[in-house]
SELUM-229501 format. One record per residue: residue in three letters; x, y, z of N, C-alpha, C, O, CB in turn. Coordinates in Angstrom, 3 decimals. Glycine has a CB too. Example, Ala and Ser with C-alpha at 12.3 -4.5 7.8 and 13.67 -1.06 7.14 Angstrom:
2
resn->ALA&n.xx->13.190&n.yy->-5.690&n.zz->7.800&ca.xx->12.300&ca.yy->-4.500&ca.zz->7.800&c.xx->13.200&c.yy->-3.300&c.zz->7.800&o.xx->14.236&o.yy->-3.319&o.zz->8.465&cb.xx->11.308&cb.yy->-4.473&cb.zz->9.046
resn->SER&n.xx->12.850&n.yy->-2.250&n.zz->7.080&ca.xx->13.670&ca.yy->-1.060&ca.zz->7.140&c.xx->12.900&c.yy->0.030&c.zz->7.870&o.xx->13.409&o.yy->1.138&o.zz->8.039&cb.xx->14.084&cb.yy->-0.598&cb.zz->5.725
//
This chain:
55
resn->UNK&n.xx->-11.555&n.yy->6.854&n.zz->18.860&ca.xx->-12.197&ca.yy->6.554&ca.zz->17.596&c.xx->-11.168&c.yy->6.698&c.zz->16.477&o.xx->-10.379&o.yy->7.643&o.zz->16.472&cb.xx->-13.419&cb.yy->7.483&cb.zz->17.357
resn->UNK&n.xx->-11.177&n.yy->5.781&n.zz->15.552&ca.xx->-10.217&ca.yy->5.790&ca.zz->14.440&c.xx->-10.517&c.yy->6.932&c.zz->13.489&o.xx->-11.675&o.yy->7.271&o.zz->13.247&cb.xx->-10.246&cb.yy->4.451&cb.zz->13.681
resn->UNK&n.xx->-9.473&n.yy->7.514&n.zz->12.961&ca.xx->-9.626&ca.yy->8.585&ca.zz->11.973&c.xx->-10.186&c.yy->8.011&c.zz->10.688&o.xx->-9.838&o.yy->6.898&o.zz->10.294&cb.xx->-8.278&cb.yy->9.296&cb.zz->11.706
resn->UNK&n.xx->-11.043&n.yy->8.759&n.zz->10.040&ca.xx->-11.621&ca.yy->8.343&ca.zz->8.763&c.xx->-10.689&c.yy->8.805&c.zz->7.649&o.xx->-10.496&o.yy->10.009&o.zz->7.476&cb.xx->-13.066&cb.yy->8.925&cb.zz->8.571
resn->UNK&n.xx->-10.103&n.yy->7.871&n.zz->6.883&ca.xx->-9.180&ca.yy->8.258&ca.zz->5.812&c.xx->-9.819&c.yy->9.163&c.zz->4.764&o.xx->-9.118&o.yy->9.919&o.zz->4.092&cb.xx->-8.638&cb.yy->7.027&cb.zz->5.140
resn->UNK&n.xx->-11.137&n.yy->9.095&n.zz->4.617&ca.xx->-11.819&ca.yy->9.927&ca.zz->3.631&c.xx->-11.867&c.yy->11.392&c.zz->4.043&o.xx->-12.208&o.yy->12.253&o.zz->3.232&cb.xx->-13.222&cb.yy->9.416&cb.zz->3.406
resn->UNK&n.xx->-11.525&n.yy->11.686&n.zz->5.305&ca.xx->-11.534&ca.yy->13.062&ca.zz->5.790&c.xx->-10.301&c.yy->13.842&c.zz->5.374&o.xx->-10.227&o.yy->15.045&o.zz->5.626&cb.xx->-11.651&cb.yy->13.075&cb.zz->7.284
resn->UNK&n.xx->-9.332&n.yy->13.193&n.zz->4.744&ca.xx->-8.070&ca.yy->13.823&ca.zz->4.405&c.xx->-7.904&c.yy->13.931&c.zz->2.893&o.xx->-8.461&o.yy->13.129&o.zz->2.143&cb.xx->-6.909&cb.yy->13.043&cb.zz->5.010
resn->UNK&n.xx->-7.132&n.yy->14.932&n.zz->2.447&ca.xx->-6.742&ca.yy->15.017&ca.zz->1.039&c.xx->-5.608&c.yy->14.022&c.zz->0.861&o.xx->-4.498&o.yy->14.247&o.zz->1.344&cb.xx->-6.309&cb.yy->16.493&cb.zz->0.617
resn->UNK&n.xx->-5.881&n.yy->12.931&n.zz->0.175&ca.xx->-4.930&ca.yy->11.824&ca.zz->0.141&c.xx->-4.219&c.yy->11.654&c.zz->-1.191&o.xx->-3.461&o.yy->10.697&o.zz->-1.348&cb.xx->-5.631&cb.yy->10.563&cb.zz->0.476
resn->UNK&n.xx->-4.427&n.yy->12.536&n.zz->-2.150&ca.xx->-3.855&ca.yy->12.317&ca.zz->-3.475&c.xx->-2.329&c.yy->12.169&c.zz->-3.427&o.xx->-1.788&o.yy->11.227&o.zz->-4.005&cb.xx->-4.235&cb.yy->13.467&cb.zz->-4.401
resn->UNK&n.xx->-1.637&n.yy->13.073&n.zz->-2.756&ca.xx->-0.177&ca.yy->12.975&ca.zz->-2.646&c.xx->0.228&c.yy->11.794&c.zz->-1.773&o.xx->1.201&o.yy->11.101&o.zz->-2.069&cb.xx->0.409&cb.yy->14.276&cb.zz->-2.074
resn->UNK&n.xx->-0.521&n.yy->11.566&n.zz->-0.696&ca.xx->-0.214&ca.yy->10.458&ca.zz->0.198&c.xx->-0.373&c.yy->9.117&c.zz->-0.498&o.xx->0.439&o.yy->8.215&o.zz->-0.290&cb.xx->-1.102&cb.yy->10.511&cb.zz->1.425
resn->UNK&n.xx->-1.408&n.yy->8.969&n.zz->-1.322&ca.xx->-1.627&ca.yy->7.712&ca.zz->-2.042&c.xx->-0.483&c.yy->7.432&c.zz->-3.000&o.xx->-0.020&o.yy->6.296&o.zz->-3.104&cb.xx->-2.955&cb.yy->7.751&cb.zz->-2.807
resn->UNK&n.xx->-0.028&n.yy->8.451&n.zz->-3.693&ca.xx->1.076&ca.yy->8.284&ca.zz->-4.628&c.xx->2.353&c.yy->7.892&c.zz->-3.889&o.xx->3.072&o.yy->6.991&o.zz->-4.323&cb.xx->1.299&cb.yy->9.572&cb.zz->-5.431
resn->UNK&n.xx->2.631&n.yy->8.558&n.zz->-2.789&ca.xx->3.820&ca.yy->8.246&ca.zz->-1.997&c.xx->3.745&c.yy->6.834&c.zz->-1.444&o.xx->4.723&o.yy->6.089&o.zz->-1.504&cb.xx->3.984&cb.yy->9.250&cb.zz->-0.855
resn->UNK&n.xx->2.594&n.yy->6.462&n.zz->-0.906&ca.xx->2.430&ca.yy->5.118&ca.zz->-0.361&c.xx->2.583&c.yy->4.064&c.zz->-1.449&o.xx->3.250&o.yy->3.051&o.zz->-1.236&cb.xx->1.068&cb.yy->4.980&cb.zz->0.317
resn->UNK&n.xx->1.986&n.yy->4.283&n.zz->-2.593&ca.xx->2.100&ca.yy->3.324&ca.zz->-3.689&c.xx->3.549&c.yy->3.140&c.zz->-4.110&o.xx->3.998&o.yy->2.014&o.zz->-4.325&cb.xx->1.264&cb.yy->3.776&cb.zz->-4.881
resn->UNK&n.xx->4.280&n.yy->4.237&n.zz->-4.227&ca.xx->5.697&ca.yy->4.147&ca.zz->-4.607&c.xx->6.499&c.yy->3.382&c.zz->-3.559&o.xx->7.369&o.yy->2.583&o.zz->-3.907&cb.xx->6.292&cb.yy->5.553&cb.zz->-4.800
resn->UNK&n.xx->6.214&n.yy->3.619&n.zz->-2.280&ca.xx->6.946&ca.yy->2.945&ca.zz->-1.212&c.xx->6.648&c.yy->1.449&c.zz->-1.198&o.xx->7.558&o.yy->0.640&o.zz->-1.018&cb.xx->6.598&cb.yy->3.562&cb.zz->0.143
resn->UNK&n.xx->5.375&n.yy->1.071&n.zz->-1.387&ca.xx->5.011&ca.yy->-0.350&ca.zz->-1.406&c.xx->5.653&c.yy->-1.067&c.zz->-2.588&o.xx->6.169&o.yy->-2.174&o.zz->-2.438&cb.xx->3.486&cb.yy->-0.513&cb.zz->-1.461
resn->UNK&n.xx->5.622&n.yy->-0.445&n.zz->-3.751&ca.xx->6.254&ca.yy->-1.049&ca.zz->-4.928&c.xx->7.753&c.yy->-1.176&c.zz->-4.693&o.xx->8.351&o.yy->-2.189&o.zz->-5.057&cb.xx->5.973&cb.yy->-0.209&cb.zz->-6.204
resn->UNK&n.xx->8.369&n.yy->-0.157&n.zz->-4.086&ca.xx->9.797&ca.yy->-0.209&ca.zz->-3.780&c.xx->10.134&c.yy->-1.340&c.zz->-2.827&o.xx->11.143&o.yy->-2.021&o.zz->-3.006&cb.xx->10.254&cb.yy->1.107&cb.zz->-3.191
resn->UNK&n.xx->9.291&n.yy->-1.552&n.zz->-1.800&ca.xx->9.522&ca.yy->-2.646&ca.zz->-0.858&c.xx->9.457&c.yy->-3.996&c.zz->-1.559&o.xx->10.312&o.yy->-4.854&o.zz->-1.344&cb.xx->8.500&cb.yy->-2.596&cb.zz->0.278
resn->UNK&n.xx->8.449&n.yy->-4.181&n.zz->-2.393&ca.xx->8.289&ca.yy->-5.452&ca.zz->-3.101&c.xx->9.426&c.yy->-5.653&c.zz->-4.088&o.xx->9.995&o.yy->-6.742&o.zz->-4.168&cb.xx->6.935&cb.yy->-5.505&cb.zz->-3.830
resn->UNK&n.xx->9.758&n.yy->-4.621&n.zz->-4.834&ca.xx->10.826&ca.yy->-4.698&ca.zz->-5.840&c.xx->12.152&c.yy->-5.054&c.zz->-5.175&o.xx->12.904&o.yy->-5.885&o.zz->-5.684&cb.xx->10.954&cb.yy->-3.359&cb.zz->-6.609
resn->UNK&n.xx->12.431&n.yy->-4.431&n.zz->-4.052&ca.xx->13.687&ca.yy->-4.658&ca.zz->-3.347&c.xx->13.788&c.yy->-6.035&c.zz->-2.709&o.xx->14.889&o.yy->-6.540&o.zz->-2.491&cb.xx->13.864&cb.yy->-3.617&cb.zz->-2.297
resn->UNK&n.xx->12.637&n.yy->-6.649&n.zz->-2.406&ca.xx->12.662&ca.yy->-7.961&ca.zz->-1.762&c.xx->12.713&c.yy->-9.097&c.zz->-2.775&o.xx->12.893&o.yy->-10.257&o.zz->-2.405&cb.xx->11.448&cb.yy->-8.127&cb.zz->-0.871
resn->UNK&n.xx->12.556&n.yy->-8.764&n.zz->-4.053&ca.xx->12.525&ca.yy->-9.767&ca.zz->-5.129&c.xx->11.457&c.yy->-10.836&c.zz->-4.898&o.xx->11.621&o.yy->-11.986&o.zz->-5.306&cb.xx->13.890&cb.yy->-10.433&cb.zz->-5.259
resn->UNK&n.xx->10.371&n.yy->-10.448&n.zz->-4.245&ca.xx->9.273&ca.yy->-11.368&ca.zz->-3.980&c.xx->8.003&c.yy->-10.812&c.zz->-4.605&o.xx->7.550&o.yy->-9.723&o.zz->-4.252&cb.xx->9.087&cb.yy->-11.594&cb.zz->-2.456
resn->UNK&n.xx->7.445&n.yy->-11.550&n.zz->-5.514&ca.xx->6.180&ca.yy->-11.143&ca.zz->-6.129&c.xx->5.208&c.yy->-12.276&c.zz->-5.989&o.xx->5.596&o.yy->-13.406&o.zz->-6.287&cb.xx->6.358&cb.yy->-10.750&cb.zz->-7.619
resn->UNK&n.xx->4.005&n.yy->-12.088&n.zz->-5.573&ca.xx->3.467&ca.yy->-10.892&ca.zz->-4.927&c.xx->3.899&c.yy->-10.803&c.zz->-3.466&o.xx->4.471&o.yy->-11.745&o.zz->-2.918&cb.xx->1.943&cb.yy->-10.883&cb.zz->-5.021
resn->UNK&n.xx->3.624&n.yy->-9.677&n.zz->-2.854&ca.xx->3.945&ca.yy->-9.492&ca.zz->-1.445&c.xx->2.693&c.yy->-9.020&c.zz->-0.713&o.xx->1.913&o.yy->-8.233&o.zz->-1.250&cb.xx->5.114&cb.yy->-8.477&cb.zz->-1.263
resn->UNK&n.xx->2.507&n.yy->-9.499&n.zz->0.500&ca.xx->1.357&ca.yy->-9.111&ca.zz->1.308&c.xx->1.865&c.yy->-8.400&c.zz->2.556&o.xx->2.795&o.yy->-8.860&o.zz->3.218&cb.xx->0.481&cb.yy->-10.352&cb.zz->1.684
resn->UNK&n.xx->1.237&n.yy->-7.272&n.zz->2.861&ca.xx->1.581&ca.yy->-6.497&ca.zz->4.043&c.xx->0.358&c.yy->-6.409&c.zz->4.941&o.xx->-0.750&o.yy->-6.176&o.zz->4.457&cb.xx->2.093&cb.yy->-5.084&cb.zz->3.659
resn->UNK&n.xx->0.545&n.yy->-6.590&n.zz->6.238&ca.xx->-0.521&ca.yy->-6.370&ca.zz->7.200&c.xx->-0.288&c.yy->-4.999&c.zz->7.815&o.xx->0.802&o.yy->-4.703&o.zz->8.306&cb.xx->-0.563&cb.yy->-7.499&cb.zz->8.296
resn->UNK&n.xx->-1.319&n.yy->-4.167&n.zz->7.782&ca.xx->-1.214&ca.yy->-2.794&ca.zz->8.256&c.xx->-2.256&c.yy->-2.575&c.zz->9.344&o.xx->-3.415&o.yy->-2.960&o.zz->9.193&cb.xx->-1.402&cb.yy->-1.779&cb.zz->7.090
resn->UNK&n.xx->-1.834&n.yy->-1.953&n.zz->10.442&ca.xx->-2.777&ca.yy->-1.621&ca.zz->11.510&c.xx->-2.632&c.yy->-0.143&c.zz->11.822&o.xx->-1.522&o.yy->0.375&o.zz->11.946&cb.xx->-2.531&cb.yy->-2.494&cb.zz->12.788
resn->UNK&n.xx->-3.774&n.yy->0.531&n.zz->11.949&ca.xx->-3.773&ca.yy->1.952&ca.zz->12.294&c.xx->-4.933&c.yy->2.208&c.zz->13.236&o.xx->-6.089&o.yy->1.993&o.zz->12.872&cb.xx->-3.874&cb.yy->2.854&cb.zz->11.021
resn->UNK&n.xx->-4.644&n.yy->2.656&n.zz->14.415&ca.xx->-5.637&ca.yy->2.973&ca.zz->15.437&c.xx->-6.663&c.yy->1.851&c.zz->15.595&o.xx->-7.865&o.yy->2.105&o.zz->15.665&cb.xx->-6.344&cb.yy->4.278&cb.zz->15.092
resn->UNK&n.xx->-6.182&n.yy->0.622&n.zz->15.651&ca.xx->-7.057&ca.yy->-0.515&ca.zz->15.884&c.xx->-7.700&c.yy->-1.117&c.zz->14.647&o.xx->-8.273&o.yy->-2.204&o.zz->14.720&cb.xx->-8.108&cb.yy->-0.118&cb.zz->16.806
resn->UNK&n.xx->-7.619&n.yy->-0.440&n.zz->13.525&ca.xx->-8.157&ca.yy->-0.973&ca.zz->12.270&c.xx->-7.045&c.yy->-1.729&c.zz->11.560&o.xx->-5.906&o.yy->-1.263&o.zz->11.511&cb.xx->-8.730&cb.yy->0.169&cb.zz->11.359
resn->UNK&n.xx->-7.371&n.yy->-2.895&n.zz->11.009&ca.xx->-6.364&ca.yy->-3.722&ca.zz->10.343&c.xx->-6.730&c.yy->-3.923&c.zz->8.876&o.xx->-7.896&o.yy->-4.106&o.zz->8.528&cb.xx->-6.222&cb.yy->-5.086&cb.zz->11.053
resn->UNK&n.xx->-5.709&n.yy->-3.884&n.zz->8.032&ca.xx->-5.883&ca.yy->-4.135&ca.zz->6.605&c.xx->-4.826&c.yy->-5.106&c.zz->6.150&o.xx->-3.767&o.yy->-5.221&o.zz->6.766&cb.xx->-5.812&cb.yy->-2.827&cb.zz->5.788
resn->UNK&n.xx->-5.112&n.yy->-5.806&n.zz->5.074&ca.xx->-4.126&ca.yy->-6.640&ca.zz->4.410&c.xx->-3.971&c.yy->-6.065&c.zz->3.005&o.xx->-4.951&o.yy->-5.925&o.zz->2.273&cb.xx->-4.555&cb.yy->-8.172&cb.zz->4.387
resn->UNK&n.xx->-2.753&n.yy->-5.738&n.zz->2.640&ca.xx->-2.471&ca.yy->-5.123&ca.zz->1.341&c.xx->-1.655&c.yy->-6.097&c.zz->0.516&o.xx->-0.596&o.yy->-6.552&o.zz->0.950&cb.xx->-1.719&cb.yy->-3.763&cb.zz->1.502
resn->UNK&n.xx->-2.141&n.yy->-6.417&n.zz->-0.668&ca.xx->-1.447&ca.yy->-7.306&ca.zz->-1.576&c.xx->-0.892&c.yy->-6.472&c.zz->-2.722&o.xx->-1.630&o.yy->-5.739&o.zz->-3.380&cb.xx->-2.389&cb.yy->-8.432&cb.zz->-2.097
resn->UNK&n.xx->0.408&n.yy->-6.586&n.zz->-2.957&ca.xx->1.057&ca.yy->-5.880&ca.zz->-4.066&c.xx->1.498&c.yy->-6.934&c.zz->-5.072&o.xx->2.280&o.yy->-7.828&o.zz->-4.747&cb.xx->2.283&cb.yy->-5.005&cb.zz->-3.573
resn->UNK&n.xx->0.995&n.yy->-6.824&n.zz->-6.282&ca.xx->1.331&ca.yy->-7.795&ca.zz->-7.318&c.xx->1.371&c.yy->-7.093&c.zz->-8.670&o.xx->0.834&o.yy->-5.997&o.zz->-8.829&cb.xx->0.312&cb.yy->-8.967&cb.zz->-7.335
resn->UNK&n.xx->2.005&n.yy->-7.731&n.zz->-9.627&ca.xx->2.031&ca.yy->-7.194&ca.zz->-10.997&c.xx->0.660&c.yy->-7.457&c.zz->-11.607&o.xx->0.216&o.yy->-8.603&o.zz->-11.683&cb.xx->3.188&cb.yy->-7.851&cb.zz->-11.870
resn->UNK&n.xx->0.002&n.yy->-6.407&n.zz->-12.035&ca.xx->-1.331&ca.yy->-6.542&ca.zz->-12.604&c.xx->-1.250&c.yy->-6.876&c.zz->-14.080&o.xx->-1.973&o.yy->-7.741&o.zz->-14.577&cb.xx->-2.136&cb.yy->-5.263&cb.zz->-12.395
resn->UNK&n.xx->-0.360&n.yy->-6.180&n.zz->-14.777&ca.xx->-0.234&ca.yy->-6.369&ca.zz->-16.207&c.xx->1.199&c.yy->-6.049&c.zz->-16.606&o.xx->1.772&o.yy->-5.063&o.zz->-16.143&cb.xx->-1.248&cb.yy->-5.485&cb.zz->-16.984
resn->UNK&n.xx->1.765&n.yy->-6.868&n.zz->-17.449&ca.xx->3.130&ca.yy->-6.623&ca.zz->-17.907&c.xx->3.167&c.yy->-5.384&c.zz->-18.801&o.xx->2.269&o.yy->-5.161&o.zz->-19.613&cb.xx->3.682&cb.yy->-7.854&cb.zz->-18.663
resn->UNK&n.xx->4.208&n.yy->-4.595&n.zz->-18.639&ca.xx->4.371&ca.yy->-3.399&ca.zz->-19.470&c.xx->4.699&c.yy->-3.814&c.zz->-20.907&o.xx->5.382&o.yy->-4.809&o.zz->-21.148&cb.xx->5.490&cb.yy->-2.473&cb.zz->-18.897
resn->UNK&n.xx->4.202&n.yy->-3.040&n.zz->-21.827&ca.xx->4.436&ca.yy->-3.336&ca.zz->-23.257&c.xx->5.766&c.yy->-2.796&c.zz->-23.730&o.xx->6.117&o.yy->-2.957&o.zz->-24.898&cb.xx->3.318&cb.yy->-2.753&cb.zz->-24.116
//
């Protein structure tokens, strides 16, 4: 049975993951970028894109 992500304290993990995904996209010079992620049989598609330009 797949682990339920809601069962974990994810605040630090979410920040780390977000930084890593942004770093991957930034380094590839490709905007937007889509990643396919699979964990214990569950599959997700993650899209990383610029939401709003910084002022």
